[in-house]
ROMI-227056 format. One record per residue: residue number from 1; residue in one letter; chain; x, y, z of N, C-alpha, C in turn. Coordinates in steps of 0.05 Angstrom, whole numbers, plus 32768, in hexadecimal, padded with zeros to 4 digits. Layout:
BEGIN
<atom resi="NUM" resn="a" chain="A" n_x="X" n_y="Y" n_z="Z" ca_x="X" ca_y="Y" ca_z="Z" c_x="X" c_y="Y" c_z="Z"/>
...
//
This chain:
BEGIN
<atom resi="1" resn="m" chain="A" n_x="8026" n_y="7F28" n_z="7ECC" ca_x="802E" ca_y="7F14" ca_z="7EE0" c_x="803F" c_y="7EFE" c_z="7ED3"/>
<atom resi="2" resn="n" chain="A" n_x="8053" n_y="7EF6" n_z="7EE1" ca_x="8064" ca_y="7EE0" ca_z="7ED7" c_x="8059" c_y="7EC5" c_z="7EDF"/>
<atom resi="3" resn="n" chain="A" n_x="8053" n_y="7EB5" n_z="7ECC" ca_x="8047" ca_y="7E9A" ca_z="7ED2" c_x="805C" c_y="7E85" c_z="7ED7"/>
<atom resi="4" resn="n" chain="A" n_x="8076" n_y="7E8C" n_z="7ED4" ca_x="808B" ca_y="7E78" ca_z="7ED9" c_x="808D" c_y="7E73" c_z="7EF7"/>
<atom resi="5" resn="v" chain="A" n_x="808E" n_y="7E59" n_z="7EFE" ca_x="8090" ca_y="7E52" ca_z="7F1A" c_x="80AC" c_y="7E48" c_z="7F20"/>
<atom resi="6" resn="d" chain="A" n_x="80B8" n_y="7E52" n_z="7F36" ca_x="80D1" ca_y="7E48" ca_z="7F3F" c_x="80CC" c_y="7E2E" c_z="7F4E"/>
<atom resi="7" resn="v" chain="A" n_x="80D1" n_y="7E18" n_z="7F42" ca_x="80C9" ca_y="7DFE" ca_z="7F4D" c_x="80D7" c_y="7DF9" c_z="7F68"/>
<atom resi="8" resn="s" chain="A" n_x="80F0" n_y="7E00" n_z="7F6A" ca_x="80FE" ca_y="7DFB" ca_z="7F83" c_x="80F1" c_y="7E0B" c_z="7F9A"/>
<atom resi="9" resn="k" chain="A" n_x="80E9" n_y="7E24" n_z="7F95" ca_x="80DC" ca_y="7E34" ca_z="7FAA" c_x="80C0" c_y="7E28" c_z="7FB0"/>
<atom resi="10" resn="l" chain="A" n_x="80B2" n_y="7E1F" n_z="7F9B" ca_x="8098" ca_y="7E13" ca_z="7FA0" c_x="809A" c_y="7DFA" c_z="7FB1"/>
<atom resi="11" resn="l" chain="A" n_x="80AD" n_y="7DE8" n_z="7FAB" ca_x="80B1" ca_y="7DD0" ca_z="7FBA" c_x="80BA" c_y="7DD6" c_z="7FD7"/>
<atom resi="12" resn="e" chain="A" n_x="80CB" n_y="7DEA" n_z="7FDA" ca_x="80D3" ca_y="7DF2" ca_z="7FF5" c_x="80BB" c_y="7DFB" c_z="8005"/>
<atom resi="13" resn="t" chain="A" n_x="80AA" n_y="7E0B" n_z="7FF9" ca_x="8092" ca_y="7E15" ca_z="8007" c_x="8080" c_y="7DFE" c_z="800E"/>
<atom resi="14" resn="l" chain="A" n_x="807B" n_y="7DED" n_z="7FFB" ca_x="8069" ca_y="7DD6" ca_z="7FFF" c_x="8073" c_y="7DC4" c_z="8016"/>
<atom resi="15" resn="s" chain="A" n_x="808D" n_y="7DC1" n_z="8017" ca_x="8099" ca_y="7DAF" ca_z="802C" c_x="8095" c_y="7DB9" c_z="8048"/>
<atom resi="16" resn="k" chain="A" n_x="8090" n_y="7DD3" n_z="804A" ca_x="808C" ca_y="7DE0" ca_z="8065" c_x="806F" c_y="7DE1" c_z="806D"/>
<atom resi="17" resn="m" chain="A" n_x="805D" n_y="7DD9" n_z="805B" ca_x="8041" ca_y="7DDB" ca_z="8061" c_x="8036" c_y="7DC1" c_z="806D"/>
<atom resi="18" resn="n" chain="A" n_x="8023" n_y="7DC3" n_z="807F" ca_x="8016" ca_y="7DAB" ca_z="8089" c_x="7FFD" c_y="7DA5" c_z="8078"/>
<atom resi="19" resn="k" chain="A" n_x="7FF0" n_y="7D8F" n_z="807E" ca_x="7FDA" ca_y="7D85" ca_z="806D" c_x="7FC4" c_y="7D9A" c_z="806A"/>
<atom resi="20" resn="s" chain="A" n_x="7FBC" n_y="7DA7" n_z="8080" ca_x="7FA6" ca_y="7DBA" ca_z="807E" c_x="7FAE" c_y="7DD2" c_z="806E"/>
<atom resi="21" resn="e" chain="A" n_x="7FC7" n_y="7DDB" n_z="8070" ca_x="7FD0" ca_y="7DF1" ca_z="8060" c_x="7FD1" c_y="7DEA" c_z="8042"/>
<atom resi="22" resn="l" chain="A" n_x="7FD9" n_y="7DD2" n_z="803C" ca_x="7FD9" ca_y="7DC9" ca_z="8020" c_x="7FBD" c_y="7DC8" c_z="8015"/>
<atom resi="23" resn="e" chain="A" n_x="7FAA" n_y="7DBE" n_z="8025" ca_x="7F8E" ca_y="7DBD" ca_z="801C" c_x="7F83" c_y="7DD9" c_z="8017"/>
<atom resi="24" resn="a" chain="A" n_x="7F8A" n_y="7DEB" n_z="8029" ca_x="7F80" ca_y="7E07" ca_z="8025" c_x="7F8C" c_y="7E13" c_z="800C"/>
<atom resi="25" resn="g" chain="A" n_x="7FA6" n_y="7E0D" n_z="8007" ca_x="7FB3" ca_y="7E17" ca_z="7FEF" c_x="7FA7" c_y="7E0C" c_z="7FD6"/>
<atom resi="26" resn="i" chain="A" n_x="7FA0" n_y="7DF3" n_z="7FD6" ca_x="7F94" ca_y="7DE6" ca_z="7FBF" c_x="7F78" c_y="7DF2" c_z="7FBA"/>
<atom resi="27" resn="t" chain="A" n_x="7F69" n_y="7DF7" n_z="7FD0" ca_x="7F4F" ca_y="7E04" ca_z="7FCD" c_x="7F52" c_y="7E1F" c_z="7FC0"/>
<atom resi="28" resn="k" chain="A" n_x="7F66" n_y="7E2F" n_z="7FC9" ca_x="7F6A" ca_y="7E4A" ca_z="7FBD" c_x="7F71" c_y="7E47" c_z="7FA0"/>
<atom resi="29" resn="a" chain="A" n_x="7F83" n_y="7E34" n_z="7F99" ca_x="7F8B" ca_y="7E30" ca_z="7F7E" c_x="7F73" c_y="7E29" c_z="7F6C"/>
<atom resi="30" resn="n" chain="A" n_x="7F61" n_y="7E18" n_z="7F77" ca_x="7F49" ca_y="7E11" ca_z="7F68" c_x="7F37" c_y="7E29" c_z="7F63"/>
<atom resi="31" resn="e" chain="A" n_x="7F35" n_y="7E3B" n_z="7F77" ca_x="7F25" ca_y="7E53" ca_z="7F74" c_x="7F30" c_y="7E64" c_z="7F5E"/>
<atom resi="32" resn="i" chain="A" n_x="7F4A" n_y="7E67" n_z="7F5D" ca_x="7F57" ca_y="7E77" ca_z="7F48" c_x="7F52" c_y="7E6B" c_z="7F2D"/>
<atom resi="33" resn="l" chain="A" n_x="7F55" n_y="7E50" n_z="7F2B" ca_x="7F51" ca_y="7E43" ca_z="7F11" c_x="7F34" c_y="7E45" c_z="7F08"/>
<atom resi="34" resn="k" chain="A" n_x="7F22" n_y="7E47" n_z="7F1A" ca_x="7F05" ca_y="7E49" ca_z="7F13" c_x="7EFD" c_y="7E65" c_z="7F0B"/>
<atom resi="35" resn="g" chain="A" n_x="7F10" n_y="7E78" n_z="7F0B" ca_x="7F0A" ca_y="7E92" ca_z="7F01" c_x="7F0F" c_y="7EA9" c_z="7F13"/>
<atom resi="36" resn="k" chain="A" n_x="7F17" n_y="7EA4" n_z="7F2C" ca_x="7F1E" ca_y="7EBA" ca_z="7F3E" c_x="7F37" c_y="7EC7" c_z="7F33"/>
<atom resi="37" resn="t" chain="A" n_x="7F37" n_y="7EE1" n_z="7F33" ca_x="7F4E" ca_y="7EEF" ca_z="7F27" c_x="7F67" c_y="7EED" c_z="7F38"/>
<atom resi="38" resn="n" chain="A" n_x="7F7E" n_y="7EEF" n_z="7F2C" ca_x="7F97" ca_y="7EEF" ca_z="7F3A" c_x="7F99" c_y="7F06" c_z="7F4E"/>
<atom resi="39" resn="s" chain="A" n_x="7F8E" n_y="7F1D" n_z="7F48" ca_x="7F90" ca_y="7F33" ca_z="7F5A" c_x="7F80" c_y="7F2E" c_z="7F73"/>
<atom resi="40" resn="d" chain="A" n_x="7F69" n_y="7F21" n_z="7F71" ca_x="7F59" ca_y="7F19" ca_z="7F89" c_x="7F6A" c_y="7F07" c_z="7F9A"/>
<atom resi="41" resn="f" chain="A" n_x="7F77" n_y="7EF4" n_z="7F8E" ca_x="7F87" ca_y="7EE0" ca_z="7F9D" c_x="7F9D" c_y="7EEF" c_z="7FAC"/>
<atom resi="42" resn="f" chain="A" n_x="7FAC" n_y="7F01" n_z="7F9F" ca_x="7FC2" ca_y="7F0F" ca_z="7FAD" c_x="7FB8" c_y="7F22" c_z="7FC3"/>
<atom resi="43" resn="k" chain="A" n_x="7FA1" n_y="7F2E" n_z="7FBE" ca_x="7F95" ca_y="7F3F" ca_z="7FD3" c_x="7F8F" c_y="7F2E" c_z="7FEC"/>
<atom resi="44" resn="q" chain="A" n_x="7F83" n_y="7F17" n_z="7FE7" ca_x="7F7C" ca_y="7F05" ca_z="7FFD" c_x="7F94" c_y="7EFB" c_z="800C"/>
<atom resi="45" resn="n" chain="A" n_x="7FAA" n_y="7EF4" n_z="7FFD" ca_x="7FC2" ca_y="7EEA" ca_z="8009" c_x="7FD2" c_y="7EFF" c_z="8018"/>
<atom resi="46" resn="n" chain="A" n_x="7FCE" n_y="7F18" n_z="8011" ca_x="7FDE" ca_y="7F2D" ca_z="801E" c_x="7FD1" c_y="7F37" c_z="8038"/>
<atom resi="47" resn="k" chain="A" n_x="7FBA" n_y="7F2D" n_z="803F" ca_x="7FAC" ca_y="7F35" ca_z="8057" c_x="7FB8" c_y="7F28" c_z="806F"/>
//
């Protein structure tokens, strides 16, 4: 997996999100950082 982030795409995505979407995204990011595997994250996001 490529860990490089396209900052312009990230900022564009963030600018389109409302507060509750941002909070949900932060919660998911925290789960990943606490040890949830990347594959679990992508499976969950693709549903």
